[in-house]
GUZAVO-385800 format. One record per residue (C-alpha): residue number from 1; x, y negated, z negated. Coordinates in steps of 0.5 Angstrom, whole numbers, plus 2048, in hexadecimal, padded with zeros to 3 digits. Layout:
(pt NUM, (X, Y, Z)),
...
***
This chain:
(pt 1, (8A0, 6E2, 763)),
(pt 2, (89C, 6DD, 767)),
(pt 3, (89C, 6D9, 76D)),
(pt 4, (89E, 6D2, 76D)),
(pt 5, (897, 6CE, 76A)),
(pt 6, (897, 6C9, 770)),
(pt 7, (894, 6CF, 774)),
(pt 8, (890, 6D2, 76E)),
(pt 9, (88D, 6CA, 76E)),
(pt 10, (88D, 6C9, 775)),
(pt 11, (88A, 6D0, 777)),
(pt 12, (886, 6D1, 771)),
(pt 13, (87F, 6D1, 775)),
(pt 14, (882, 6D5, 77B)),
(pt 15, (87E, 6DC, 77C)),
(pt 16, (883, 6DE, 782)),
(pt 17, (88A, 6DA, 781)),
(pt 18, (88C, 6DB, 788)),
(pt 19, (88A, 6D7, 78F)),
(pt 20, (884, 6DD, 78F)),
(pt 21, (87D, 6DC, 790)),
(pt 22, (879, 6E1, 78C)),
(pt 23, (876, 6E2, 793)),
(pt 24, (87D, 6E5, 795)),
(pt 25, (87E, 6E9, 78E)),
(pt 26, (878, 6EC, 791)),
(pt 27, (87B, 6ED, 797)),
(pt 28, (880, 6F0, 796)),
(pt 29, (87E, 6F5, 790)),
(pt 30, (878, 6F8, 796)),
(pt 31, (87E, 6F8, 79C)),
(pt 32, (883, 6FD, 798)),
(pt 33, (87D, 701, 797)),
(pt 34, (87E, 703, 78F)),
(pt 35, (87B, 709, 78E)),
(pt 36, (877, 70A, 787)),
(pt 37, (87C, 70B, 781)),
(pt 38, (883, 709, 786)),
(pt 39, (887, 707, 781)),
(pt 40, (88A, 6FF, 781)),
(pt 41, (88F, 6FC, 77E)),
(pt 42, (890, 6F5, 77E)),
(pt 43, (896, 6F0, 77C)),
(pt 44, (896, 6EA, 77B)),
(pt 45, (88E, 6EB, 77A)),
(pt 46, (88D, 6E5, 777)),
(pt 47, (885, 6E3, 776)),
(pt 48, (884, 6EA, 778)),
(pt 49, (87E, 6E8, 77E)),
(pt 50, (882, 6ED, 783)),
(pt 51, (881, 6F3, 77D)),
(pt 52, (87B, 6F2, 77A)),
(pt 53, (877, 6F0, 781)),
(pt 54, (879, 6F6, 784)),
(pt 55, (877, 6FA, 77E)),
(pt 56, (871, 6F8, 77F)),
(pt 57, (870, 6F8, 787)),
(pt 58, (874, 6FE, 788)),
(pt 59, (875, 702, 782)),
(pt 60, (87C, 703, 781)),
(pt 61, (880, 702, 77B)),
(pt 62, (886, 6FE, 779)),
(pt 63, (88C, 6FB, 775)),
(pt 64, (88D, 6F4, 775)),
(pt 65, (894, 6F2, 772)),
(pt 66, (895, 6EA, 772)),
(pt 67, (899, 6E5, 76D)),
(pt 68, (894, 6DF, 76B)),
(pt 69, (890, 6E2, 765)),
(pt 70, (88A, 6DC, 767)),
(pt 71, (88A, 6E0, 76E)),
(pt 72, (88A, 6E6, 76B)),
(pt 73, (885, 6E5, 766)),
(pt 74, (881, 6E2, 76C)),
(pt 75, (881, 6E8, 76F)),
(pt 76, (87F, 6ED, 76A)),
(pt 77, (878, 6E8, 769)),
(pt 78, (877, 6E8, 770)),
(pt 79, (878, 6F0, 770)),
(pt 80, (872, 6F0, 76A)),
(pt 81, (86E, 6EA, 76E)),
(pt 82, (86E, 6EF, 774)),
(pt 83, (86D, 6F6, 771)),
(pt 84, (874, 6F9, 773)),
(pt 85, (877, 6F9, 76B)),
(pt 86, (878, 701, 76D)),
(pt 87, (87A, 701, 773)),
(pt 88, (87F, 6FA, 772)),
(pt 89, (885, 6F9, 76D)),
(pt 90, (88A, 6F3, 76C)),
(pt 91, (890, 6F3, 76A)),
(pt 92, (894, 6EC, 767)),
(pt 93, (89B, 6EE, 769)),
(pt 94, (8A0, 6EC, 76F)),
(pt 95, (8A0, 6EF, 774)),
(pt 96, (8A6, 6F0, 777)),
(pt 97, (8A9, 6F6, 777)),
(pt 98, (8A2, 6FA, 775)),
(pt 99, (8A0, 700, 778)),
(pt 100, (89A, 704, 776)),
(pt 101, (89A, 70B, 773)),
(pt 102, (896, 70D, 777)),
(pt 103, (897, 70D, 77F)),
(pt 104, (891, 708, 782)),
(pt 105, (88D, 708, 788)),
(pt 106, (88E, 700, 78A)),
(pt 107, (894, 6FC, 786)),
(pt 108, (894, 6F5, 787)),
(pt 109, (897, 6EE, 785)),
(pt 110, (894, 6E9, 788)),
(pt 111, (898, 6E2, 788)),
(pt 112, (89C, 6E4, 782)),
(pt 113, (8A2, 6E7, 787)),
(pt 114, (8A6, 6E3, 783)),
(pt 115, (8A7, 6E9, 77D)),
(pt 116, (8AB, 6ED, 782)),
(pt 117, (8AF, 6E7, 786)),
(pt 118, (8AB, 6E7, 78C)),
(pt 119, (8A6, 6EB, 790)),
(pt 120, (8AB, 6F1, 792)),
(pt 121, (8AD, 6F3, 78B)),
(pt 122, (8A5, 6F2, 788)),
(pt 123, (8A4, 6F7, 78E)),
(pt 124, (8A9, 6FB, 78B)),
(pt 125, (8A7, 6FB, 784)),
(pt 126, (89F, 6FC, 786)),
(pt 127, (8A1, 702, 789)),
(pt 128, (8A4, 706, 784)),
(pt 129, (89D, 705, 782)),
(pt 130, (89A, 708, 787)),
(pt 131, (897, 70E, 789)),
(pt 132, (899, 713, 78F)),
(pt 133, (893, 70F, 794)),
(pt 134, (893, 709, 790)),
(pt 135, (892, 701, 792)),
(pt 136, (896, 6FB, 790)),
(pt 137, (893, 6F4, 791)),
(pt 138, (898, 6EE, 791)),
(pt 139, (895, 6E7, 790)),
(pt 140, (89A, 6E3, 793)),
(pt 141, (89B, 6DC, 796)),
(pt 142, (89E, 6DB, 79D)),
(pt 143, (89F, 6D5, 7A2)),
(pt 144, (899, 6D3, 7A6)),
(pt 145, (89F, 6CF, 7A9)),
(pt 146, (8A6, 6CE, 7A6)),
(pt 147, (8A6, 6C6, 7A3)),
(pt 148, (8AA, 6C1, 7A5)),
(pt 149, (8AF, 6C0, 7A0)),
(pt 150, (8B1, 6C4, 799)),
(pt 151, (8AE, 6BD, 796)),
(pt 152, (8A6, 6C0, 799)),
(pt 153, (8A8, 6C7, 797)),
(pt 154, (8AA, 6C5, 78F)),
(pt 155, (8A3, 6C2, 791)),
(pt 156, (8A0, 6C9, 791)),
(pt 157, (8A3, 6CC, 78B)),
(pt 158, (8A8, 6D0, 78F)),
(pt 159, (8AF, 6CE, 78D)),
(pt 160, (8B1, 6CD, 794)),
(pt 161, (8AF, 6CF, 79B)),
(pt 162, (8B1, 6D6, 79B)),
(pt 163, (8AE, 6D8, 795)),
(pt 164, (8A8, 6DB, 799)),
(pt 165, (8A7, 6DE, 7A1)),
(pt 166, (8A3, 6DB, 7A6)),
(pt 167, (89D, 6E1, 7A7)),
(pt 168, (8A0, 6E4, 7AD)),
(pt 169, (8A7, 6E5, 7A8)),
(pt 170, (8A4, 6E7, 7A2)),
(pt 171, (8A0, 6EC, 7A6)),
(pt 172, (8A5, 6EF, 7AA)),
(pt 173, (8A9, 6F0, 7A3)),
(pt 174, (8A4, 6F4, 7A0)),
(pt 175, (8A6, 6F9, 7A6)),
(pt 176, (8AE, 6F8, 7A5)),
(pt 177, (8AC, 6FB, 79D)),
(pt 178, (8A9, 700, 7A0)),
(pt 179, (8A2, 6FF, 79E)),
(pt 180, (89B, 6FF, 7A3)),
(pt 181, (898, 6F9, 7A2)),
(pt 182, (88F, 6FB, 7A2)),
(pt 183, (88C, 6F6, 7A0)),
(pt 184, (88D, 6EE, 7A0)),
(pt 185, (888, 6E9, 79D)),
(pt 186, (88A, 6E1, 79F)),
(pt 187, (888, 6DB, 79B)),
(pt 188, (887, 6D4, 79E)),
(pt 189, (888, 6CD, 79C)),
(pt 190, (881, 6CD, 799)),
(pt 191, (883, 6D3, 795)),
(pt 192, (888, 6CF, 793)),
(pt 193, (885, 6CA, 791)),
(pt 194, (881, 6CD, 78D)),
(pt 195, (886, 6CF, 789)),
(pt 196, (88A, 6C9, 788)),
(pt 197, (884, 6C4, 787)),
(pt 198, (881, 6C8, 782)),
(pt 199, (887, 6C7, 77E)),
(pt 200, (886, 6BF, 77E)),
(pt 201, (87F, 6C0, 77B)),
(pt 202, (881, 6C4, 776)),
(pt 203, (888, 6BF, 774)),
(pt 204, (883, 6B9, 775)),
(pt 205, (87D, 6BC, 770)),
(pt 206, (884, 6BF, 76A)),
(pt 207, (886, 6B7, 76B)),
(pt 208, (881, 6B5, 768)),
(pt 209, (880, 6BA, 762)),
(pt 210, (887, 6BA, 761)),
(pt 211, (88A, 6B4, 762)),
(pt 212, (88F, 6B4, 75C)),
(pt 213, (892, 6BB, 75E)),
(pt 214, (89A, 6BB, 75F)),
(pt 215, (898, 6BD, 766)),
(pt 216, (894, 6B8, 768)),
(pt 217, (898, 6B4, 76B)),
(pt 218, (89A, 6B9, 76F)),
(pt 219, (893, 6BC, 771)),
(pt 220, (893, 6B4, 773)),
(pt 221, (897, 6B3, 777)),
(pt 222, (897, 6BA, 77B)),
(pt 223, (890, 6B8, 77B)),
(pt 224, (892, 6B1, 77E)),
(pt 225, (896, 6B4, 784)),
(pt 226, (894, 6BC, 785)),
(pt 227, (88D, 6B9, 78B)),
(pt 228, (893, 6B6, 78E)),
(pt 229, (898, 6BC, 78E)),
(pt 230, (893, 6C0, 790)),
(pt 231, (890, 6BD, 796)),
(pt 232, (897, 6BC, 799)),
(pt 233, (89A, 6C1, 798)),
(pt 234, (897, 6C7, 796)),
(pt 235, (891, 6C7, 79A)),
(pt 236, (895, 6C6, 7A0)),
(pt 237, (89A, 6CA, 7A0)),
(pt 238, (899, 6D0, 79B)),
(pt 239, (894, 6D6, 79D)),
(pt 240, (893, 6DC, 798)),
(pt 241, (891, 6E3, 798)),
(pt 242, (890, 6E9, 795)),
(pt 243, (893, 6F0, 79A)),
(pt 244, (892, 6F6, 799)),
(pt 245, (897, 6FB, 79A)),
(pt 246, (898, 703, 79A)),
(pt 247, (89F, 707, 79A)),
(pt 248, (8A1, 709, 7A2)),
(pt 249, (8A1, 70F, 7A5)),
(pt 250, (8A4, 713, 7AA)),
***
C-alpha cells in the first residue's frame, strides 16, 4: 500500500504537502487555542509537520495516518528531530474509513478529502472520532473565481468545474451540514507558488540522480509542463484553506 510513486518523488522535499506556509500552519495552531494534552487525529498526515510542530509548540498528543511509506517515515524522523516522538505517532495505513478508538479533541483531514468522497463525507467520517465539544479541521480547495472552461478546471487538477465551490458557497455548505465555522486560515498565490514550485527543483535534482529510472520520462514530462500549468490555472483560479468546524448546538 502506497501512493503513486510520482508523488513520493515530486514532494519528497516537502514538509507540508498542501499550499500552506509554515507561518500559516503556526497561525492555525495558535488560533485553535489548543490546550496542553489535547488529542489530535490527522488523516492523510503526510510528513507530519502539523502534529510535530503543534506537539512542540502547544503540547498536543496525536496520531497521523498516511498511505505513503516515505512520508510516514519522514514524519517519524521529524518527530525525533523536534523531540516529540513520545507525543505523536505515525501509522502507515489507509485513512479511508479510519476511526480512532479513543475520541479526540481535534479531528483533521487537510487536502485529502477524497478519502471519503469529498468534504461532506470526510466531515462525517471525522465526526466519528470526535469528542463532544471537539473541532473538525477540513483543508479544501475552492474557486477564487470560476474557470472559463472545463479545460482550465482540469488544469487546476479538478475533474470539472463542479468539483469545487466558490468560497461563500463552501462556507454556507458547512452550515447546511450542521456545523458552525469557528476559524479559518486561507492561503494565497504565494503559498501556491511555494507548494508547486518546490516540486520543480525536487524533480530536476531527481532526474539528475536517476536518468535511467523507469519513471524518468514521466518526471521529465511533468517538469516541462507543470510550471506553465500552474501559472495559467492553479495560481489564478484555485484557492485553498483550512476550516475549523464544531457541531451546531441550539
